[in-house]
Structures are given as C-alpha cells and as structure tokens.
C-alpha positions, -999 to 999 in steps of 0.1 A, spaced: -25 621 119 -1 614 147 30 595 136 52 600 166 46 564 179 73 549 201 95 524 182 90 498 210 52 500 206 56 495 168 78 465 172 55 450 199 26 453 174 43 444 141 75 425 150 110 433 139 101 458 112 124 472 85 101 501 78 65 514 82 45 531 55 16 551 67 -9 557 39 -38 580 47 -62 568 19 -87 595 27 -63 625 24 -39 608 0 -10 615 24 20 591 26 47 590 53 76 566 56 93 557 89 125 537 86 132 512 114 164 498 98 195 522 98 210 507 66 178 508 48 172 545 59 206 555 43 196 539 10 161 554 12 174 590 18 199 587 -10 172 577 -36 147 602 -21 171 630 -27 167 624 -65 129 619 -65 100 626 -41 80 597 -56 76 571 -28 67 543 -53 98 548 -74 118 549 -42 104 516 -30 110 500 -63 146 512 -64 152 498 -30 135 465 -38 150 461 -72 185 460 -56 176 436 -29 146 414 -39 151 381 -58 142 386 -95 115 359 -94 98 377 -65 99 413 -77 64 413 -91 50 404 -57 67 435 -42 57 458 -71 20 447 -68 19 453 -30 34 488 -33 14 499 -63 -10 525 -49 -39 516 -71 -36 479 -65 -31 479 -27 -60 503 -21 -83 479 -40 -67 449 -23 -73 463 12 -108 477 6 -125 449 25 -95 436 44 -78 443 77 -47 423 69 -28 409 40 7 392 37 29 375 12 65 361 11 95 371 -10 132 365 -10 154 394 1 191 401 8 200 424 36 233 432 21 230 443 -16 266 432 -23 258 396 -11 244 367 -31 225 353 -1 187 357 1 165 352 31 127 349 32 108 380 43 72 383 51 57 415 37 25 425 56 -2 452 53 -23 461 83 -53 485 80 -57 508 111 -82 536 118 -70 569 132 -88 576 165 -88 614 158 -104 618 124 -114 582 115 -92 579 84 -78 545 74 -41 541 77 -22 513 60 9 501 79 35 482 58 60 460 76 86 435 65 99 408 89 126 381 87 109 347 86 136 328 69 142 300 94 105 293 100 95 295 64 123 272 52 113 247 79 77 247 66 90 241 30 112 212 42 82 197 61 60 201 30 86 184 8 90 156 33 52 151 35 50 152 -3 77 125 -5 60 104 22 26 104 5 42 97 -29 58 66 -14 26 55 3 6 60 -28 30 42 -50 36 10 -30 14 10 1 22 -18 25 27 -46 0 65 -43 0 87 -50 31 115 -26 21 107 7 3 131 35 -8 125 69 -24 153 77 -49 162 110 -66 176 95 -98 194 128 -107 213 134 -74 213 97 -64 200 105 -29 182 75 -12 156 81 14 146 48 32 109 41 41 96 10 59 129 -9 58 124 -46 70 142 -58 100 161 -83 78 174 -56 55 181 -33 84 201 -60 102 220 -70 71 231 -35 60 229 -13 91 229 23 80 242 16 45 211 29 28 211 60 49 247 71 42 255 58 7 242 72 -26 221 51 -49 249 35 -69 267 24 -37 235 12 -20 227 -9 -51 261 -24 -52 260 -33 -15 226 -48 -18 235 -70 -48 267 -82 -33 252 -92 0 215 -101 -8 212 -114 -44 218 -150 -55 251 -154 -74 235 -164 -107 213 -133 -106 239 -107 -96 249 -97 -131 212 -94 -142 203 -72 -112 233 -49 -117 218 -41 -151 182 -39 -139 191 -16 -110 214 6 -130 202 42 -133 204 39 -171 180 9 -172 156 23 -146 153 56 -165 148 38 -198 120 17 -183 101 46 -166 105 69 -196 76 51 -213 59 34 -184 47 46 -149 63 15 -133 79 -18 -140 85 -50 -120 113 -76 -120 117 -111 -105 149 -124 -90 162 -147 -63 179 -136 -31 209 -153 -15 186 -177 3 171 -189 -29 137 -173 -24 120 -155 -52 117 -117 -47 99 -90 -66 112 -55 -73 87 -28 -82 98 6 -94 73 34 -97 78 69 -110 64 95 -86 77 128 -101 58 148 -127 71 149 -163 97 176 -167 107 175 -130 139 158 -117 132 121 -120 123 105 -86 111 69 -82 100 46 -54 115 12 -52 99 -16 -33 114 -50 -25 94 -80 -12 100 -117 -8 71 -134 -26 85 -169 -30 53 -189 -27 32 -166 -49 59 -164 -76 65 -202 -77 27 -208 -81 26 -183 -109 56 -198 -126 41 -233 -124 8 -220 -138 26 -203 -167 46 -235 -173 13 -254 -175 -1 -229 -199 30 -230 -221 29 -267 -221 -7 -269 -232 -1 -244 -260 28 -266 -274 9 -299 -267 -3 -305 -302 32 -302 -316 47 -326 -291 17 -348 -283 30 -381 -294 63 -376 -275 50 -362 -242 21 -386 -236 20 -422 -226 -10 -430 -248 -25 -411 -278 -55 -421 -298 -79 -405 -324 -116 -403 -318 -135 -403 -351 -169 -388 -359 -184 -424 -359 -173 -427 -322 -146 -453 -331 -111 -450 -315 -79 -456 -334 -47 -461 -313 -20 -436 -325 8 -442 -300 15 -461 -268 46 -460 -246 68 -490 -238 52 -496 -203 36 -531 -205 7 -521 -181 -1 -491 -203 0 -512 -234 -23 -538 -219 -49 -512 -210 -47 -496 -244 -51 -528 -263 -81 -537 -241 -101 -506 -249 -89 -487 -280 -106 -510 -306 -141 -508 -289 -167 -500 -316 -183 -473 -294 -162 -448 -276 -186 -441 -247 -190 -478 -238 -153 -485 -240 -142 -455 -220 -169 -459 -194 -156 -494 -188 -121 -481 -183 -134 -456 -158 -153 -481 -138 -123 -504 -135 -94 -480 -130 -106 -446 -118 -110 -437 -81 -146 -438 -70 -148 -400 -62 -138 -391 -97 -159 -416 -118 -191 -396 -123 -173 -364 -130 -150 -381 -155 -178 -399 -173 -196 -366 -179 -164 -348 -189 -154 -374 -215 -188 -380 -229 -186 -378 -268 -213 -351 -271 -195 -331 -244 -162 -333 -261 -177 -324 -295 -192 -293 -280 -163 -282 -258 -130 -292 -274 -118 -259 -290 -106 -255 -325 -72 -244 -311 -58 -252 -276 -66 -279 -251 -96 -292 -231 -82 -312 -202 -88 -326 -168 -70 -346 -141 -83 -377 -123 -70 -403 -98 -62 -437 -111 -63 -466 -87 -30 -485 -82 -22 -511 -55 -18 -493 -22 -31 -459 -34 -36 -438 -65 -17 -417 -91 -28 -385 -108 -34 -389 -146 -40 -360 -170 -64 -363 -199 -61 -338 -228 -83 -334 -258 -76 -312 -289 -86 -312 -326 -65 -323 -355 -70 -332 -392 -60 -369 -399 -42 -382 -429 -75 -388 -446 -84 -351 -443 -111 -358 -417 -111 -338 -384 -105 -360 -354 -105 -354 -316 -70 -362 -304 -71 -379 -270 -40 -383 -248 -31 -392 -213 0 -390 -191 11 -396 -155 13 -362 -138 15 -376 -102 48 -361 -93 38 -327 -108 4 -325 -91 18 -336 -57 45 -310 -60 20 -284 -70 -3 -293 -41 27 -291 -18 34 -256 -31 -2 -246 -28 -2 -258 8 30 -238 14 13 -207 -1 -18 -213 19 3 -216 50 21 -184 42 -12 -166 38 -24 -180 71 8 -169 89 3 -135 74 -34 -131 83 -38 -152 115 -26 -146 150 -1 -173 161 -13 -177 197 -51 -178 192 -55 -187 155 -80 -158 149 -74 -130 124 -46 -106 133 -41 -69 130 -27 -71 94 -59 -88 83 -80 -63 103 -64 -32 87 -70 -46 52 -107 -53 60 -110 -17 74 -96 -3 41 -123 -22 22 -150 -10 46 -138 26 41 -146 23 4 -181 10 8 -213 20 25 -217 8 61 -252 1 76 -264 -18 107 -229 -25 120 -218 -28 156 -182 -26 167 -172 -43 200 -138 -34 215 -124 -58 242 -94 -55 264 -81 -81 290 -77 -64 324 -47 -70 346 -28 -92 321 5 -79 332 -2 -87 368 -14 -122 358 18 -129 339 39 -117 369 19 -137 395 11 -170 376 34 -170 346 29 -163 309 11 -196 304 -17 -183 325 -17 -150 305 -18 -170 272 -47 -190 286 -66 -158 292 -59 -145 257 -71 -178 242 -102 -178 263 -112 -143 251 -105 -153 214 -125 -185 217 -154 -168 234 -155 -141 207 -154 -166 179 -184 -185 194 -204 -153 198 -195 -134 166 -179 -159 143 -143 -164 131 -147 -140 102 -157 -111 124 -131 -115 152 -96 -100 154 -67 -98 178 -53 -63 171 -28 -61 200 -14 -80 230 -46 -80 250 -69 -61 226 -96 -76 204 -123 -62 181 -154 -80 169 -179 -68 142 -216 -76 145 -237 -70 114 -269 -81 131 -297 -56 123 -310 -59 159 -287 -38 181 -300 -55 213 -287 -88 200 -252 -75 201 -257 -61 236 -269 -96 247 -238 -111 233 -216 -87 253 -235 -96 284 -229 -133 277 -192 -126 271 -188 -107 304 -206 -135 323 -183 -161 308 -153 -141 319 -167 -136 354 -173 -174 357 -136 -179 350 -127 -151 375 -113 -130 346 -118 -93 342 -124 -77 308 -133 -43 296 -157 -39 267 -166 -8 246 -194 -7 221 -207 15 192 -234 10 166 -244 25 133 -279 24 118 -286 43 86 -263 73 94 -231 80 75 -207 74 104 -172 66 94 -159 32 104 -129 48 121 -152 69 142 -171 38 152 -139 21 163 -127 52 182 -160 55 200 -159 18 210 -123 21 221 -131 52 243 -159 34 260 -137 4 266 -110 26 281 -134 43 305 -145 9 317 -110 -3 321 -101 28 341 -129 21 365 -118 -16 369 -83 -4 378 -96 22 402 -118 -3 420 -87 -26 423 -67 3 437 -43 4 407 -33 30 383 -40 23 346 -9 14 327 
C-alpha cells in the first residue's frame, strides 16, 4: 500500500485531521499518520513503551476524552468492532467531547469519522480514521434543538388561547417570553426579557394586578406555590382581576419530564366576559342548592302543593299586590284550574302555553327531584311592560309527615336583565373575536380554528376558492380609502351571496377564501364565473384561484396552497396586462 499521500490532499478530502489510521483489513496491517504535532509527540512517547496501536489510542483518548464519551471512542477503535461496523458501509461518524490541551478543563466537540477506501494497486480495503473540530457548529445545532423543544413545549401547552405566554425555568429563574401581547409589551417594555422570574413577577403584580388581589397573586406566582401545585398536577389555573377591573385567567403547565429541572409554561389571558358568566351560573347553582333551607326568606310567595292537588299558602311577603294575588288563588280546590287562571291573567302571552305545561300537576309529580330544584322563568305582565319571575319547585315533608311539593316564586327581573346584558357582552366579544370589523364576515382567527378542525377530520367533495382584490393600493391612492373599503365590502357581500356566510372568510387586507362543499365541482366553477362577472360590471378586477378534492386524501393545507398559487398566477397576469409589477 502506498501511504506517502501529500498532507494537503488528505486535508482536502477529510478536513482538518488530527491523525489518519490506515487499516489494511485484508493483510491485517496498521499504519498511523499523525497530522497534529502535539498529538504526534504524545503518540511517540506511548508507542515507545508498547507497539499495540489499540492501547496507544486508548492511552491518548483516556487523557483527553470526556469520561462520559470514552466508550464511544473505545468502540470505534476496537479492531473487532470496527471491522464488523464497516463491513457493509463506506462511511461512519460519531461525536465526542475532547480537550486539545490535557492540562485544561475545557472540552470541545470532535467528529470522529471512518471512511472505507479501496487501494487501486491490490484492491484491499483501507479504513481512514479522522477527527475534526466541530465544536461551534455542533453546539449551534444543540442550541437550535433546545430552542425548538422549548417552542413546541410552549405551543403544545397553551396554543393560542392565551395572549401572553412565558417559558420559565423554575430552577434558574430564567424567563423566555413567547407571544407577548401588545398591551403587556407596552406596559413593561423589555422587563420580562432582562429580569429573572421573581423580579418579573413582582413588576407584573405591581403594575397590572388589582390592588385587592396583589397579595393573593404574590402567593400564587411564588416559586414555592407553583412548585407545590405542579408536583401533583400537570397544570393549574387561577382567576384574578387586573388593574382595569377585568377578570383574567392564569394557567400554569408543567412541560419538563419528571426528574428533570422543573420548567413550566405560564399563560395570561383577559377573559372577563366568560368568567363573569361562569361566576353567575355558579352563583345560580349555589343558590338553588341552598334554596330549600332559605325558601321562606328568599321568595315573595311560598305555598305547599298536596297530593290531593290542593294548595296551602305557607308565606307571602308584605307587598300588597303580591298578597292580593296569593289570596285570590291559593285556596282554589284544584291546583291546575287555579294556576291556569293565574297564567291567563298575569303571564305574557308568549310564555303562557309553555308555563301551563311546565306547571301541570302530573308534570311536577314526575319531574320535581327528591333533592334539588325544578325551576323556570317567565314574563309577568305589568303596566307598561313586564318583569321576569322565577318559579321553583322542590319536595319537602310537611308537619303532618306527608310529602308536599313546595312551590315558590320571586322577582328576578334585575338579575335576568343583568345576566342578559352580560350574555350580550359575551356574544359581542365573541363576534369581535371571530368577525371582520369592516365586512362583518368571518376573519382569519375564525378561519384558522376551522382549518384546525378540518385537519382532524376526513375531507371529501370540497372546493377551496382563493380571491384577491387587484390594484387595491392604486385605488386607495387615486380615489381614497373609502373607495378601497367599498371594493372590499363588495367582494365580501358577493362571496356571502354565492357561498354563504358560514363558508366565507377575509384572511388578509385584500384576500378572501370561500369553501364550497357542493358535490358538483362544476357548480363551484359557475359561481366563480358569476363572481367575476359581478366584479367586471362594477369595473373591479379580482384574481381567483381554485382547487377541488373528490375522494382522494389531499390535505386541506395542500388545497389552500394550490388555490393560492392559481390565484397568484392570475394576479400576475392582470398586473402584467396593466403594465405594472406585482407588489
């Protein structure tokens, strides 16, 4: 074998090598060429004591290789192991930590490679061992892998539900912000980027939490409390109020494995409308559970309904009008006749039939539970309008030992109107979240959530239509933004008429998407033709892309991408015909 190969040729083939090891597997010959002067001195010193190459390699590596990585090096330089390893391979590599200076404590990452060559003279296989410094690139890859791991941990833990999200290493206190809302960013600047966890929490509580909740949140956000909560649970949530009086939700999720340094993801979101509705519903539930105990005190009128369908007045409030009504009907010999008369006289017309069926004696006997409440709300007519009245029914044993149905009513007008107002606020908040402000159609936020649901299910017979308004920028400049807004509203209204409000989305400034689940693909194409004609009649230019899926397994994202690509090609042609470059 010829081993007098120029060093430059070696380096051009194998990089910045420390040494080369030629192993002639056929003739069992071994030759070492040292490319590093310091390593050559160490090699010659050990080789003077022994002529065993493997022991020499191990002595060199034992002094310089990190203890946790020594087995990697031993395996690669073990003659029996590497000949088997390279039997059907041309190349193999692995990484280990190595220190160039044996007296130093600093390790760098090295890449140890084996390349199998064939000697041109006699056809024997030659194994070339090389070791290269890859410290900078390898550490960069590890940092990128760790960053990606953190990012996906955060995304998995909280998704997009929370407006401000932070990854916290609870051991070191390092805070990594993710998806910080504009409000928080503006309030704190780079506080969360520079401060450790304890300082960040202190700043947040001082500036953003309602005064009455500050002490509670100092406890909840303390490392001791967080660690105690996630020691037995994967996550926990907490409700508090911010300095504007809005209810907020904190969610803390553990994302590290058991035994690792503890890391959590913390999400903060303003959920005022939702939380207030939940609190009111809970208050209603708590009230109903305690109703039996406080029935005579909380209700304006309470009576007992006996098995013989006779009513016995149990209590009535001091209101003269309520007393008059009670005395008029409570002593009626038949409950159904007496209560139906009350309904016909005092209850709003739209509630009469429902209330008669709900309060029918046979219905009450079958549906009033042994424990808990059976209740409804109706509108009672008053001069100039109506008030909401709540009727509740439960069971109780009377003084004579006989089981009675306890009937009670109260004025809940203020409560119901306030609840309706809150529900309207909640509905408005949902609309503002899901609907585009300019056109009133569904927005990108709503579109992305629907796409997520589509990705989980099977898609068949679906068409995707991608629409873009041409020359909107030029229209805004020449005729003003009102004209541009009119174009956007025209496209939105046209799409709703053709594909329906549930299938139409504004996903960008001048971009729209419509879904067509019509089995007939030609039907969708006809709609596109109608849309283009409508635009032409108004002297508007639009670009439209289209894709369709039948029974194949095409992914929804692929459909959208295909439609977008077709739209973009059409848009490009429109701009070229107008002598303009596509923006």
